[in-house]
N, C-alpha and C positions, 0 to 999 in steps of 0.2 A: 504493499500499500503507499509505504514511503518512497520507494523509487517511482511509483508511478507518479505521485505528486512533484517530484523531481523534473520527471520528463514533462509534464504538463507545464510546470514552471520555466524549464528550457524553451519549450515551444512558444510560450506565452511571451518570453523575452525575446525569442528570434523573430516572432511576428511583429513586436512593436517595432524592432529595428528595421524589418523591411519596410514597415508602414512610414517610418520616420525618414527612410532613405528615398521612399517615392515621393512624399511630400516635399522632401528638398529638391529633388529633380524635377518635379512638376513647377514648383516655384521659381526655379530657374529656367524653365522653360517660358514661363509666362514673362519674365523679365527680359528675357532674349526677344521676344516676340514684341514687346512694346519697346523695347531700343530701336526696334527696326520701323515699326509701322507708327509707334508714338501716340495714336489716339484710333477708337472706334467708333461707329455709329450705333447710338443706343437704340434706335428703332430696328436694328437687325440683328439675328443672332451673332453673337460675339465669335464662335468658334467656326461658323459658315465664312465670316469675314476672314478671318485668320487665314484657314484654308485658300480662299481664293486670292488673295493678296501674295501669299507665300507661292502660289504655284505660278501666278504672273512674274515675281520676281525670278522663280528659277528658270524660267522660258526667256526671260530677258537677258541676253548675252552682254548689255551693256553695263549691267550691275556687279560691282565686286561685291560679293556677299560675305559679310562677317563672320567668322567663327567664335565661339565663348566655351570657356573651360569652366564647367562647375567645379565645385569645391571637392569633389570625389574624384577630379580628374576625366569626368565624362566630356567629350566635344559634342556641343551642340551648334548645327548648322541647318539652313533652311530646310532642306532633303528630310533630315531627321524629324523635324516639327510636322513636315508633310507625312511621313510615314506614320508618326505617333497619331495622327490626327485621323487618320484613315483605316487604323489597322487595331487600335486599343480597346478596350471594352469600354462599354457607357459609364462605369465608375469612376475610371481612371479620367476619361474626358469631362467628366462633371467635376472633380475635384480639380482639374486643370482650367477648368472655367471659373471655378469659384477663385483660386489664386488670381488668375488673369483680370477679373473684374475688381477685385480687392487692391490690384496693383496699379490698375487705371485709375481707380478713385485716389489712391494715395498720390499718384503723379498729377492729377488734376488739380488737387488741394495745393501741391507744392507748386505749380504753375501758376494759381491765383495769387500764392503769396508771392513769387518773383515778380509777377506782374504788376502787384500792388509796391512792392518796393522800388521797382524802376519808374512807376508813374511818381512817387513821391520824391523821389531822388530827382526826377527831371525837372519837376517844379522847383527843386533847391537850388538847382545847378542853373535856373535862369536868372539867380541873383548876381552871378559871376558873368563878367565880360569875356572872360577866355574859356577855352574848352578843357574841360577836367573829365578824362576818362573815365566809366564807371561800367565796370562788366562783372556780372555774376557769371562765375566761372562751373563752380557746382554749389549745389545747394540741399540740405536734407533738414528733417528736423523730426524728432520725438516727443510726443506730449504724454505728460504724466498726470496733468491736472487741466481745469480749464484755464486758458488765457496763460499758461505757463508750459514753456516746450523747451528742450535743450536743441539749440539750433546748430548746425556743423555746416560750415561755408567756405568757399574759397572765392574771393572777390578781387577785382582789380581796380584800384583806386589810383589816379593819378600816375605817377611812374613806379607804383609799388603793388605788390601782390599779399594778400592777407589770407591765411589758412587758420581758421580759429575756430572757437566753439562759444554760444554763450547760451544761457538759462535765463529766460524771463518771457516777455511776450513779444509778439510781431512789432509793435508799435516802439518799444525798447529798442529793438534790434536797428529798425530805421532811424531812430534818434543817433544810435552809436556810428551808423553810417554817415550820417550827417557831420558829425563829429569829424570823423575821419576825412570827409571831404575838405571840410575847412582847413584842416592842417596840411593836407597835400596841396591845396590851392597856393600857399606860400611858395611851395616848390615849383609847381606848375610856372608861377611869374618867374621865378629865378631861372628856370631853363629855357623861356621865351627871350628873357633878357640875355643870356648867352648866346640862345642861337642865333639873334638879331647880332652880336656881337661879331660872331664867327662869320656872318652874311658879310658884314662890312670889311672883315679881314680879306677875305679871299676876292671879294668883289676887286678889290685893290691891286691881289697877287693876278689876277687873269682879267685883262681887258675884254669886254664882250659879254661878261657872266652877268653883269647888271641888264643889259638890255635883254639878253636871252630869258632870265628869270622873270622881266617886267611881261614878256609876251607870253609865258606860260602862265603866270598868275592873273593875267587878264581876263583867263578863260575859267578861272576857278570861281565857282559860285558860292559854294558851300563846301563841297566833298569832291575828292577828285583823287586818281591813281597816276602816278608819274612812272613810268616801265623805261628802263633803259636796255638797250643788248649791244654788245661788244664782244670783241675777241676775248678780252681779260678785262675784269672790273675790280676795282679797290674794294676792299673790305672795312665797314663802317669801323671806328677807332674800339668801339666797345666790343666788337666781333673778334678782336686780333687774337686773342687767346683760344679761339674756338675752331676746330676742323670743319671742312666744308660738309663732311659727312653729317656731323652734329647739325649744322646751320639748316641744311636741307631737311634732315628727319622732324626737325623742330619748326619746318613749314614758316621760316624765318624771313622768306623773301627772293632768295637765290635760287636759280633754276639755272640748269646745264644745258642746253640744247645742240647736240651735235657737237661741233668745236667751238661754240658758243656761250656765253655766260647771259643771263638776264637777271635783272634785280627789280623788285618793285616796293615803291614808297607810297604810302597813304598821304594826301594832302589835306589840308583842313583850315579853313580860313574862318577866324574867331570873329566873336559880335565887335570886338575892338580893333579889326582890320588886319592884325598879325595872322600871318599864314607860316604854317609848320610843316615841315616832312618829316612822317615816319608814324606809326602806329603807336609805339612807345615813347612817352616823351623824354625819355632819356636819348634817344636817338636824335633828336630836335637838332641839338648842337652838332653834330656830328655829320649832318648831310653835305654841308658846302665843300668841307674836306674831302669828302667820299666823291662827290661830283666833280671837283677839280681834278683830283688824282685819275679818276676814270677817264676823264675828258683826254689828260695828258699821256694816259697808256694806249690809247687806240687812235689810229689814223682817222678814225669817224666812228661816231656812236649814233645807233636809231633810237631815239626817243618816241614813245607812244604817249600821249596824255588822254585820258577819260576823263571827261568832265560830268558831273551828274546833275542835271538841272532839276528844279523844284516840280515840274510838271510831271504828271504821272501818266503812263502809256495806258489808255483805256481796255487796250486788249490783254496786255502782258500783267497790269497792274504794277509796275516797276517805274521808277524813276526814268525819264528819258537821258539818253546819255550821246553826249558829244564825243567825237573821235577825232585826235589831231595826230599828225607823224612829223616829225623832224630829224634830219641828220645834220648832225655837228662836226666841226672839224676845227683845228687849228690853223690858222693863217697868218704869216708874218707877225707870230706871238699873240695874237688876238683870236677870241672864240667867235666864230660864225656859224651860221646854221641856215639851212634850206628847209622851208616849209614844203611838205609834199602837198598835191592837190587832192582835191575831194574824189576824182576820177581815180588816182593811184591808189589811195586808199581803199575805196570799193572795190577796185580789182584784187588787191591783196588779200581782203576780207572775204572775198567770195570766191575763192580758188581754192581747192585743195592742194595742199603744196606737195604731197606725195604722189596722187594722179595727176594734177593740172586739170581737175575737173571742177564744173562750176557748182557752187553749193549756196544755198540760199541764205541772204543777207539776214544778220542778226537783227531781230524786232528792237523796236523802239530805240535805233540808233541813229544818229545823223552824222554825216561823214563830212568834215570840215576841211577846207583849203584854205591858203591865204585870204584876207579880207572878208568879204562875205559869200564867199563860194561854199555852197553848200549841197548835199545830196542827201 
């Protein structure tokens, strides 16, 4: 009798372990699904939606589909989810559905929090006449009582990143972010002043730089992207201890295309009229030295300016974008540039570089040449 009880106890514990493993597995499946499709239609069956969307993804060769490793080492991928949904017993499907809906509800709650934080901080940022970056990179919370939660977050404020946690209310957390913005504003003003000093220094070192930058900046309405292509580009001062492999892996803006190098800089025009180059404020003072060095290292550079207008395209719902192209070179010690015509830009952007075949123009784009020349 005693042995029978031991056997029953062992079987019971084994069964509990199996159930725990199954629950962890299906919870991981649900998280993987929502990492890919993000949201579901409440009016339709969630499992049917997942199966349909994952089948479409599996058949679309353009998508590189991610793989997730669960805590027990199991690899999860799109085809495995499809197989699970098509062949598992109803009780497993129902358990997966429960985890899916709970995780979806949790993510929607976090999304509402993030939207509230961004809305409140955006209003607060209007008090400043300069651009102070504020980005939520990661956000989670665990609530233990009403209006009291443990917040886990990674945010980028100004030139710094904060990885921290806080216990309290969401309103209290927003006030903490406001205070961090106030402190970072001091550093932002310092970096703008330093960038303007470096601008003046390098304008004196290279004749023609002032005219070229004035041409570029006359087409910056609020946000733009400044891309440069050459045989070999300089590296910003703050990157010089980093290998190119790390720079590219971190998607910092450097690309290598065949035997050429390309680098992209975000441009921001502030309410006080200041213009800065670089997504990270620490790069703002580095830009002018980098540009002059890159110009001097190459016989000529190709510069593409993408300027975002305030108008929204009715079809794409994206800002209308103007594209301009320039070729820069040094002549008799001065920087010179030639602007490409609108037709030359259109030709370059509507022809496949590998096959030479025509491709459709990018929607909501205006190709611009010198003066008022536009297509």
